[in-house]
VODO-824112 format. One record per atom (N, C-alpha, C, CB): residue in three letters; z negated, x, y. Coordinates in steps of 0.001 Angstrom, whole numbers, padded with zeros to 6 digits, always signed. Atoms other than C-alpha are relative to their C-alpha. Glycine has a CB too. Example, Ala and Ser with C-alpha at 12.3 -4.5 7.8 and 13.67 -1.06 7.14 Angstrom:
2
ala+000000+000890-001190/ala-007800+012300-004500/ala+000000+000900+001200/ala-001246-000992+000027/ser+000060-000820-001190/ser-007140+013670-001060/ser-000730-000770+001090/ser+001415+000414+000462/
This chain:
188
met+000369+000874+001136/met-108261+096179+107703/met+000891-001256+000054/met-001550-000396+000049/pro-000822+001111+000042/pro-106119+093260+106581/pro-000702-001195+000726/pro+000347-000315-001444/leu+000450+001161-000800/leu-106533+090141+108749/leu+000501-001327-000728/leu+000585+000101+001536/lys-000394+001346+000634/lys-106340+086483+107657/lys+001198-000431+000850/lys-001251-001170+000021/ile-001238+000509-000675/ile-102873+085077+108345/ile-000200-001547+000156/ile+001374+000356-000877/val+000098+001398-000399/val-102897+081738+110122/val+001235-000711-000649/val-000029-000160+001625/arg-001111+000802+000647/arg-100929+078978+108415/arg+000291-001129+000906/arg-000374-000542-001451/tyr-000340+001170-000602/tyr-099068+076116+109767/tyr-000748-001153-000395/tyr+001272-000225-000184/pro-000282+000270-001461/pro-100025+073798+111612/pro-000909+000500+001105/pro+000052-001379+000171/asp+001042-000422-000924/asp-102728+075902+113379/asp+000621+000138+001351/asp-000670+001320-000441/pro-000550+000097-001422/pro-102207+075373+117195/pro+000448+001428+000529/pro-001144-000626+001005/val-000265-001338-000531/val-102202+079142+117879/val+001612+000239-000328/val-001051+001180-000740/leu-001333-000326+000327/leu-098705+079252+116209/leu+001012-000679+001054/leu+000282-000461-001476/arg-000801+000611-000963/arg-097399+077067+118960/arg-000230+000538+001481/arg-000249-001458-000084/ala+000324-000534-001282/ala-098910+079039+121776/ala+001081+000828+000582/ala-001206+000774-000078/lys-000802-000981-000601/lys-096784+080895+124321/lys-000933+001143+000414/lys+000797-000581+001187/cys+000971-001010-000116/cys-098453+084172+124128/cys-000048+000642+001308/cys+000200+000963-000976/arg+000250-000759-001241/arg-099873+086208+127132/arg+000539+001401-000142/arg-001509+000042+000339/pro-000458-001466-000008/pro-098190+089539+127945/pro-001175+000903-000129/pro+000783+000373+001319/val+000913-001091+000068/val-099990+092597+127144/val+000039+000830+001166/val+000234+000791-001135/thr-000160-000655-001212/thr-100729+094175+130424/thr-000779+001437-000052/thr-000524-000951+001149/glu+000572-001367+000083/glu-102925+097035+129208/glu-000275+000277-001487/glu-001348+000145+000883/val+000183-000351+001408/val-102993+098887+125915/val-001464+000620-000312/val+001131+001033-000398/thr+001310-000318+000166/thr-106650+099015+125109/thr-000281+000462-001535/thr-000831-001214+000435/pro+000220-000198+001521/pro-108297+100318+121903/pro+000009-001137-000948/pro-001247+000598-000206/glu-000188+001339+000848/glu-108510+096703+120745/glu+001347-000301-000323/glu-000519-001227+000711/val-001409+000269+000224/val-104861+096331+121123/val+000613+001021-001101/val+000774+000119+001403/arg-000382-001025+000990/arg-104300+099554+119116/arg-000426-000419-001451/arg-000662+001377+000383/arg+000712+000407+001140/arg-106750+098335+116514/arg+000796-001205-000618/arg-001488-000364+000375/leu-000705+001232+000412/leu-104967+094933+116284/leu+001355+000376-000638/leu+000218-000967+001239/ala-001290-000469+000575/ala-101576+096652+115837/ala-000100+000622-001332/ala+000631+000965+000888/ala+000179-000676+001322/ala-102836+098796+113004/ala-000462-000962-001096/ala-001025+001146+000124/asp+000425+001033+000853/asp-104572+095894+111308/asp+001210-000934-000373/asp-001135-000775+000677/met-001111+000915+000341/met-101370+093857+111565/met+000944+000770-000844/met+000724-000578+001264/ile-000928-000710+000817/ile-099280+096533+110007/ile-000599-000037-001509/ile+000209+001525+000579/glu+000727+000015+001367/glu-101806+096686+107066/glu+000092-001434-000530/glu-001601+000469+000118/thr-000017+001433+000400/thr-101838+092817+106956/thr+001432-000314-000506/thr-000415-000973+001238/met-001451+000267+000295/met-098001+092596+106920/met+000276+000665-001397/met+001006+000624+001193/arg-000361-000657+001241/arg-097713+095173+104102/arg-000777-000583-001204/arg-000259+001503+000120/ala+000598+000628+001140/ala-100411+093560+101963/ala+000563-001275-000440/ala-001331-000195+000241/ala-000579+001414+000252/ala-098565+090198+102201/ala+001486+000266-000254/ala-000225-001079+001308/asn-001430-000227+000298/asn-095158+091934+101433/asn+000929-000580+000965/asn+000336-000522-001297/gly-000814+000546-001029/gly-093844+090821+104751/gly+000863+001119+000674/gly-000890-000717+001026/val-000865-000875-000589/val-091084+092194+106877/val-000465+000095+001545/val+001498-000492-000215/gly+000528+000067-001333/gly-092735+091259+110228/gly-001232-000826+000148/gly+001002-000503+000883/leu+001298+000744-000215/leu-095957+089881+111700/leu-000256+000013+001440/leu-001225+000627-000778/ala+000182+000101-001369/ala-096673+088528+115154/ala-001429-000421+000227/ala+000991-000946+000616/ala+001451+000246-000256/ala-100088+088296+116812/ala-000442-001359-000304/ala-000339+000272+001394/pro+000501+001274+000235/pro-100347+084601+116783/pro-000236-000311-001548/pro+000949-000975+000621/gln+000215+000194+001379/gln-100016+084704+113049/gln-001417+000549-000563/gln+001149+000662-000709/val+001338-000442+000284/val-103397+086430+112957/val-001027-000530+000977/val-000041+001470-000011/gly+000872+000599-000870/gly-104864+084183+115531/gly-000252+000510+001399/gly-001106-000033-000610/gln+000045-000591-001292/gln-104230+086155+118723/gln+001137-000283+000794/gln-000153+001364-000079/asp-001114+000497-000837/asp-102128+084809+121510/asp+000416+001118+001069/asp-000447-001376+000743/val-000446-001039-000955/val-100826+088105+122923/val+001517+000452-000534/val-001143+001329+000030/gln-001348-000231+000383/gln-097198+089327+122935/gln+000014+001435-000688/gln+000985-000107+001279/leu-000025-001184+000949/leu-097544+091897+120086/leu+000502-000421-001342/leu-001415+000642-000166/ala-000405+000295+001302/ala-095680+092044+116960/ala+000423+001361-000713/ala+001156-001055+000041/val-000379-001269+000764/val-094803+094601+114212/val+001131-000475-001015/val-001358+000699-000825/ile-001047+000253+000963/ile-091833+094893+111944/ile+000209+001435-000906/ile+001421-000485+000850/asp-000321-001129+000925/asp-091067+097239+108934/asp+001136-000472-000913/asp-001287+000454-000868/val-001045+000342+000910/val-087620+096945+107241/val+000345+001253-000849/val+001242-000538+000774/ser-000383-001172+000604/ser-087688+100459+105841/ser+000134+000025-001575/ser-000921+000957+000422/his-000278+000150+001442/his-087815+099122+102272/his+001446-000319-000369/his-000861-001068-000546/asn-001419+000320+000317/asn-084212+098179+102640/asn+000947+000805+001075/asn+000242-001680+000080/pro-000668-000822-001034/pro-082422+101174+104535/pro+001465-000459+000245/pro-000018+001503-000425/lys-001331+000520-000231/lys-078977+099367+104177/lys-000072-001391+000750/lys+000756-000134-001376/cys+000157+001265-000684/cys-080295+096259+106061/cys+000644-000019+001378/cys-001445-000326+000120/val-000602-000071-001299/val-078702+097439+109335/val+001189+000913-000081/val-000995+000474+001053/ser-001164-000922+000031/ser-075331+098943+110063/ser-000066+000908+001177/ser+001346-000764-000004/phe+000210-000927-001210/phe-076446+100441+113400/phe-001321-000172+000665/phe+001074-000230+001064/leu+001295+000063-000910/leu-079522+101231+115529/leu+000275+000972+001121/leu-001440+000430-000813/arg-000061-000840-001078/arg-079356+102554+118970/arg-001289-000168+000792/arg+001225-000270+000810/val+001160+000086-000784/val-082593+103415+120860/val+000284+000758+001240/val-001220+000510-000724/asn-000310-000452-001454/asn-082167+103776+124624/asn+001516+000588+000003/asn-001142+001224+000531/gly-001385-000331-000132/gly-078429+104067+124069/gly+000509+001097-001080/gly+000218+000506+001445/glu-000229-001120+000974/glu-078617+106904+121384/glu-000042-000507-001363/glu-001024+001115+000143/pro+000176+000256+001466/pro-077962+106525+117634/pro-001271+000442-000470/pro+001035+000653-000814/ala+001350-000348+000488/ala-081278+106538+115822/ala-000123-000281-001459/ala-001076-000765+000757/asp+000413+000195+001357/asp-082602+106679+112232/asp-000927-001041-000157/asp-000538+001148-000542/met+000735+001276+000075/met-084031+103252+111381/met-001363+000291-000822/met+000944-001174-000736/ser+001308-000231+000924/ser-086417+104576+108574/ser-000930+000761+000657/ser+000258+000720-001334/ala+000972-000928-000760/ala-087913+107122+110982/ala-000706-000798+000935/ala+000689+001175+000761/arg+000556+000722-000994/arg-088697+104414+113403/arg-000925-001239-000445/arg+001088-000420+000817/met+000773+001119+000572/met-090523+101961+111037/met-001530+000568-000358/met+000812-000593-001385/pro-000017+001288-000528/pro-092950+100399+111370/pro+000255+000109+001510/pro-001294-000727-000324/val-000069+000154-001373/val-092088+099321+114904/val-001002-000909+000490/val+001264-000418+000388/ile+000971+000932-000667/ile-094811+097929+117049/ile+000543-000248+001433/ile-001526+000626+000040/phe-000602+000222-001333/phe-093585+096195+120144/phe-000824-001119+000645/phe+001573-000388-000091/leu+000717+000800-000880/leu-095109+094470+123097/leu+000970-000553+001126/leu-001174+000812+000574/asn-000725+000672-001108/asn-093665+091911+125619/asn+001638+000070-000164/asn-000455+000708+001390/pro-001485-000147+000234/pro-090110+091801+124098/pro+000835-000943+000883/pro+000339-000285-001498/val-001047+000813-000705/val-087060+090591+126071/val+001238+000213-000856/val+000244+000455+001579/leu-001185-000133+000925/leu-084025+089721+123775/leu+001226-000329+000832/leu-000103-000981-001298/glu-001339+000322-000421/glu-080416+089777+124670/glu+000904-000182-001285/glu+000558+001142+000962/pro-000712+000280+001213/pro-078740+088151+121694/pro+001547+000199+000210/pro-000324-001447-000466/gly-001553-000159+000076/gly-075109+088999+120654/gly+000587-001260-000199/gly+000490+000924-001129/lys-000786+001298+000047/lys-072346+086482+120637/lys+000119-000435-001488/lys+001495+000176+000668/asp-000281+000461+001285/asp-071754+086419+116946/asp-001184-000500-000722/asp+000619+001012-000738/lys+001198+000631+000714/lys-073981+084207+114774/lys+000321+000177-001508/lys-000225-001640+000406/glu-000038+000004+001380/glu-074855+084217+111127/glu-001139-000626-000505/glu+000135+001263-000528/thr+001048+000642+000606/thr-076877+082239+108724/thr-000483+000678-001193/thr+000352-001289-000293/asp+000670-000688+001156/asp-079263+083744+106316/asp-001436-000745-000254/asp-000208+001662+000347/glu+001246+000591+000406/glu-082376+082694+104477/glu-001196+000757+000550/glu-000071-000064-001489/glu+001177-000740-000490/glu-085720+083395+105965/glu-001194-000726-000573/glu-000062+000077+001601/gly+001329+000461+000396/gly-089361+082964+105040/gly-000952+000328+001251/gly-000499+000750-001411/cys+001087-000314-001096/cys-092512+083216+107153/cys-001291+000177-000687/cys-000158-001177+001118/leu+001265-000304+000572/leu-096021+084584+106235/leu-000902-001277+000312/leu-000602+001394+000609/ser+000827+001217-000465/ser-097475+081423+108070/ser+000426-001247-000805/ser+000210-000289+001602/phe-000515+001231+000774/phe-095445+079078+105678/phe+000177+000578-001456/phe+001502-000656+000647/pro-000156-000555+001354/pro-096117+080557+102210/pro+000849-000909-000884/pro-001375+000218-000648/arg-000745+000687+000909/arg-093611+079553+099569/arg+001143-000987+000584/arg-000952-000717-000802/leu-001094+000736-000730/leu-091204+078033+102190/leu+001080+000828+000488/leu-000524-000718+001142/arg-001219-000784-000540/arg-087700+079400+102819/arg+001025-001037+000567/arg+000724+000926-001206/gly-001009+000960-000491/gly-084804+078026+104699/gly+001119+000916+000688/gly-000680-001123+001071/asp-001102-000757-000748/asp-081381+079046+106153/asp-000122-000301+001418/asp+001450-000370-000480/ile+000066-000143-001429/ile-081530+079998+109766/ile+001150+000645+000702/ile-001139+000716+000312/arg-001164-000516-000675/arg-078625+080560+112119/arg-000548+000744+001192/arg+001023-001133+000409/arg+000475-000859-001064/arg-079288+083534+114519/arg+001132+000944+000440/arg-001247+000801-000460/ser-000923-000943-000458/ser-077438+086123+116439/ser+000033+001183-001031/ser-000375+000459+001436/ala-000118-001004+001009/ala-075979+088758+114059/ala-000543+001433+000545/ala+001522+000076-000452/ser+000458-001299-000630/ser-076885+091609+116589/ser-000749-000399+001254/ser+001241+001013+000352/leu+000711+000244-001364/leu-078989+091981+119748/leu-000400+001305+000563/leu-001304-000929-000127/lys+000626-000997-000732/lys-080459+094133+122267/lys-001417-000454+000379/lys+000824+000345+001201/val+001427+000334-000303/val-084310+094068+122625/val-000594+001071+000830/val-000839-000183-001283/thr+000781-001066-000924/thr-086289+095738+125492/thr-001552-000406-000178/thr+000503-000092+001770/phe+001439+000176+000236/phe-089991+096222+124782/phe-000873+001124+000468/phe-000239-000194-001419/gln+000995-000961-000218/gln-093101+098192+125527/gln-000533+000541-001309/gln-001079-000573+000817/thr+000681-000533+001129/thr-094639+100572+123077/thr-001486+000219+000322/thr+000661+001288-000441/leu+001487-000182-000099/leu-098359+101317+122551/leu-000292+001158+000955/leu-000653+000288-001432/asp+000169-001158-000871/asp-097793+104594+124577/asp+000429-000420+001469/asp+000877+001246-000548/gly-000282+000329-001349/gly-096706+102624+127581/gly+001520+000158+000392/gly-000861+000858+000870/ala-001328-000191-000322/ala-093032+103525+127366/ala+000800-001351-000177/ala+000555+001125-000855/thr-000849+001141+000220/thr-090247+100993+127669/thr+001247+000517-000818/thr+000418-000682+001401/gln-001112-000456+000905/gln-087531+101190+124926/gln+000910-001258-000125/gln-000557+000540-001503/thr-000958+000996+000350/thr-084292+099268+124381/thr+000683+000397-001317/thr+001019-000186+001131/trp-000707+000043+001256/trp-083019+098793+120949/trp+001090-000845-000261/trp-000800-000257-000893/glu-001313+000760+000225/glu-079564+097640+119838/glu+000105+000128-001560/glu+001398+000678+000861/thr-000119-000104+001359/thr-079348+096694+116272/thr+000679-001357-000616/thr-001412+000297-000575/asp-000557+001178+000657/asp-077985+094102+113692/asp-000707-000179-001286/asp+001513+000115-000222/gly+000550+000179+001323/gly-078777+092863+110212/gly-001443-000523-000012/gly+000066+001290-000729/leu+001354+000588+000277/leu-082287+092192+108945/leu-000815+000505+001181/leu-000651+000458-001474/leu+000869-000441-001168/leu-083902+094165+111844/leu+000332-000914+001142/leu+000241+001549+000424/ala-000219+000861-001127/ala-082164+092031+114469/ala-000488-001390-000247/ala+001427-000026+000351/arg+000516+001282+000313/arg-083074+088892+112539/arg-001632-000079+000123/arg+000484-000352-001441/ala+001532-000076-000083/ala-086806+090087+112275/ala-000512+000019+001489/ala-000527+001337-000752/phe+000401+000039-001514/phe-086924+090840+116059/phe+000121-001345+000582/phe+000880+000948+000863/gln-000177+001349-000542/gln-085643+087353+116722/gln-001176-000992-000579/gln+001505-000542-000405/his+000964+000840+000613/his-088067+085661+114265/his-001420+000287+000551/his+000054+000182-001502/glu+001242-000290-000546/glu-091106+087573+115534/glu-000136-000270+001606/glu-000274+001429-000339/thr-000009+000336-001488/thr-090171+087119+119282/thr-000167-001533+000118/thr+001401+000492+000742/asp+000222+001307-000082/asp-089972+083470+118596/asp-001456-000472-000245/asp+000869-000587-000869/his+001353+000205+000104/his-093428+083449+117318/his-000859+000257+001350/his-000451+000862-001094/leu+000727-000370-001245/leu-094617+084994+120560/leu+000265-001040+001128/leu+000442+001442+000480/asn-000359+001016-000971/asn-092983+082069+122391/asn-000343-001466-000555/asn+001548+000138+000341/gly+000415+001334+000730/gly-094508+079334+120070/gly+001140-000728-000681/gly-000633-001012+001015/val-001149+000580+000722/val-091154+078770+118312/val-000158+000394-001578/val+001438+000580+000655/leu+000125-000256+001396/leu-091318+078559+114505/leu+001334-000054-000685/leu-000937-000960-000618/phe-001432-000095+000706/phe-088474+079212+112005/phe+000340-001385-000395/phe+000037+000993-001361/ile-000456+001387+000369/ile-088650+075596+110988/ile+000687-000734+001088/ile-001149-000826-000437/asp-000715+000575-001066/asp-087586+074662+114487/asp+001449+000293+000093/asp-000591+000375+001162/arg-001335-000567-000066/arg-084449+076537+114012/arg+000916-000497-001221/arg-000122+001577+000007/met-000757+000610+001092/met-083378+074738+110822/met+000949-000998+000447/met-000878-000607-000965/ser-000987+001102-000269/ser-080429+072284+110851/ser-000792-001244-000092/ser+001243-000024-001021/ala+000581+001306+000070/ala-081175+068685+111330/ala-000156-000493-001473/ala+000855-000966+000804/ala+000024+000455+001428/ala-080321+067987+107694/ala-001109+000709-000784/ala+001384+000270-000690/ala+001036-000802+000742/ala-082627+070754+106456/ala-001297-000542+000386/ala+000059+001542+000302/lys+001355+000541-000474/lys-085512+069374+108627/lys-000317-001406-000739/lys+000023-000220+001680/val+000226+001361+000727/val-085105+065908+106968/val-000467+000394-001414/val+001413-000973-000071/gly+000384-000446+001427/gly-085280+067543+103479/gly-001193+000716-000145/gly+000986+000827-000583/leu+001212-000760-000020/leu-088134+069674+104514/leu-001292-000815+000084/leu+000056+000917+001115/lys+001258+000715-000351/lys-090597+066974+105594/lys-000875-000211-001180/lys+000292-001336+000627/arg+000925+000279+001131/arg-091841+066008+102028/arg-000523+001342-000515/arg+000727-000818-001173/lys+000488-001266+000594/lys-091949+069654+100859/lys-001073+000663+000885/lys+001186+000983-000213/leu+001076-000514-000815/leu-093872+070804+103921/leu-001298-000772-000045/leu+000444+000064+001360/ala+001376+000850+000203/ala-096488+067967+103587/ala-000531+000492-001302/ala+000210-001730-000070/arg+000520-000450+001241/arg-096950+069061+099915/arg-000603+001341+000121/arg+001032+000004-001019/leu+000480-001321-000210/leu-097240+072687+100854/leu-001233+000106+000911/leu+001082+000796+000547/met+001275+000026-000851/met-099771+071960+103628/met-001139-000483-000735/met+000144-000865+001223/glu+001151+000492+000824/glu-101941+070180+101080/glu-000423+001218-000942/glu+000429-001367-000898/glu+000252-001211+000827/glu-101639+073259+098736/glu-000818+001106+000830/glu+001417+000605-000504/trp+000690-001039-000840/trp-102546+075618+101739/trp-001387-000331+000202/trp+000641+000170+001341/ala+001283+000434-000275/ala-105571+073494+102517/ala-000857+000260-001318/ala+000026-001509+000459/glu+000671-000233+001150/glu-106596+073733+098947/glu-000305+001463-000299/glu+000723-000571-001023/asp+000264-001518+000057/asp-106165+077532+098965/asp-001079+000472+000858/asp+001209+000775+000386/asp+001025-000446-000919/asp-108318+077777+101953/asp-001360-000390-000380/asp+000262-000493+001313/glu+001301+000405+000506/glu-111086+075867+100328/glu-000451+000721-001224/glu+000006-001414-000279/ala+000258-000749+001170/ala-110977+077949+097223/ala-000709+001256+000282/ala+001215+000272-000697/
């Protein structure tokens, strides 16, 4: 069932999340509910703290845009991205590539707010699956960006933290106005 998405400045969004040490039925249910929540909100990814849970669990689905990556290798072998979506990942460890790129991002915990964020253009990510396996994915494009964005959430880092100094200055007023709107939305 869809869960309530936590909005900024809820403190759980700044939490350094606990590793998932055991995949329980509750963890499986949370993952399934997060996929449903992400899709209902038309999101690309969702991390557990965004639904009020401080565990290292996130989901991504970029299958709506099959050209959003130019490569995907899983455990060193070429893989079909659309067949791997949605991806549920636990306890991720990122190895960012050297090349950087700037692109616009949004976040389900910051409705109606978008900004240009500089991130690694490609990366290697190692994580656990719900089945207890360890996988290493190498990718680029939107999938690499989503892994970085969601892993940031698991470490209490928000996309606004990654904005340029100039963008942050311009963001202050807009963020204050949006936070008032979100509070009104919650009261309605």
